C-alpha positions, -999 to 999 in steps of 0.1 A, spaced: -748 370 532 -720 378 551 -711 415 552 -680 416 530 -697 398 498 -729 419 502 -708 452 500 -688 440 472 -719 431 452 -737 462 462 -712 482 447 -709 462 417 -748 470 413 -740 506 415 -710 504 391 -731 484 365 -760 511 369 -736 540 362 -723 520 333 -757 518 311 -773 551 298 -809 540 314 -822 518 341 -820 481 340 -845 451 349 -835 434 378 -832 402 356 -807 419 335 -788 430 367 -789 394 378 -775 379 345 -746 405 343 -735 404 375 -739 367 376 -757 369 407 -787 347 423 -822 365 416 -829 365 449 -799 377 459 -802 406 434 -837 414 449 -822 416 483 -795 441 474 -816 460 456 -842 462 485 -818 476 507 -801 501 480 -836 514 474 -840 519 513 -806 538 513 -815 559 483 -786 548 463 -810 530 437 -845 540 426 -871 515 418 -895 528 387 -924 505 391 -943 513 359 -907 502 340 -898 476 364 -863 487 363 -839 501 386 -817 530 381 -792 552 402 -806 570 431 -801 603 447 -777 592 471 -756 580 443 -758 616 429 -748 630 462 -715 608 461 -708 620 427 -712 656 436 -692 653 472 -665 639 447 -665 669 427 -664 690 458 -635 672 473 -614 675 443 -596 642 449 -577 645 416 -564 677 422 -554 666 456 -536 635 444 -519 651 418 -507 685 431 -476 671 452 -467 649 418 -467 680 400 -446 701 425 -421 673 421 -424 670 386 -415 710 387 -383 704 411 -370 674 392 -371 694 358 -367 727 366 -397 738 342 -430 748 348 -458 720 348 -494 715 347 -524 692 347 -556 696 323 -588 680 319 -607 676 288 -636 698 284 -653 693 253 -630 703 226 -608 721 249 -586 717 277 -590 730 310 -560 740 332 -565 726 367 -533 728 384 -502 752 376 -469 746 391 -446 774 382 -409 777 384 -392 807 395 -372 822 368 -389 803 340 -405 821 310 -444 836 320 -470 815 303 -504 822 287 -518 794 307 -533 794 343 -559 777 365 -589 781 346 -576 788 313 -591 770 283 -571 764 250 -581 743 220 -570 702 227 -555 700 196 -528 730 197 -515 715 234 -493 689 241 -519 677 271 -547 679 248 -532 655 223 -520 631 251 -558 627 262 -569 626 227 -546 598 216 -556 579 244 -596 580 235 -617 558 213 -617 566 179 -652 573 177 -654 598 206 -626 620 187 -645 616 154 -674 629 176 -655 658 190 -644 669 154 -670 664 130 -661 687 106 -633 713 97 -652 738 116 -642 722 148 -606 729 143 -588 761 156 -553 773 147 -531 797 168 -500 809 149 -509 793 119 -505 762 136 -526 731 145 -546 703 125 -572 716 104 -590 683 95 -599 651 114 -573 632 89 -546 652 99 -553 651 136 -556 610 132 -518 615 117 -509 632 147 -525 609 174 -511 578 155 -478 593 163 -485 601 200 -493 563 204 -464 553 186 -441 572 209 -461 572 242 -459 609 245 -474 644 228 -456 670 221 -461 705 206 -436 735 197 -446 772 192 -482 765 190 -493 778 226 -465 803 227 -439 810 203 -405 800 215 -419 774 239 -425 737 237 -441 710 260 -442 674 266 -472 657 280 -483 622 289 -521 612 297 -531 597 336 -561 570 335 -585 560 356 -596 523 368 -614 520 336 -583 530 315 -600 561 302 -575 593 299 -587 615 329 -561 642 326 -529 654 309 -498 662 324 -473 685 307 -437 703 314 -434 735 292 -398 748 283 -377 770 262 -374 753 226 -333 767 227 -327 756 260 -334 720 250 -306 694 241 -315 657 229 -303 641 264 -323 666 284 -353 660 262 -353 624 269 -350 630 307 -379 654 305 -403 629 287 -391 601 312 -398 627 341 -433 633 325 -439 597 321 -434 588 355 -453 617 369 -486 603 347 -481 568 358 -479 575 394 -511 594 391 -525 566 373 -518 542 400 -532 570 426 -564 569 404 -567 530 407 -558 528 370 -529 507 351 -498 526 337 -492 518 304 -455 517 308 
């Protein structure tokens, strides 16, 4: 086995194990990856020795090892998404003249990870580390609209899961679904006055290589300063920023 194919096959094993909830038998790994059993066992032997895979002898199954966990932890420490996204957010704020931010979904909330403020713009209640209900923010709605319906239903199982602000925001799963249908139809999310009276936001989701929405990118602006043409240009700028982050994360932009 030459080194290059072996590396690709080993990575395929890691990705397969990561997709499953529990360890797998070697036969299942070979079948799902369409590999000869002899090749699969050789790969697993090396990966066990390196700590990326662990063998569970009583179960005759293989799972992710400590070295795989260390890689995931290193990924979190290095904050690659923030590093990839920050220059894009800076350019977005410069291009639009409005403050821009990036959020990630954290339960039913969005967590603000990057804030690019523009001098002279209105002050915002958001900042790095702030959490807000996802259903009230444009960035949160953009992410929720890109999630599978079953995941949205699991996040909002009852009316008690919904939070309103200034008397705004969906109060049931059916009303949230209607909002998300509109977001998918136009390709971006919007909110006005839900977070702060007088301010509105436009947002789009960035996706990873699996098509999963990993972040929401938004621009916030005063409602009374925006006409139709400016609004269209703002939407385009946010789309372009989210698409570029998607490319940087190995995903395919939705267009």
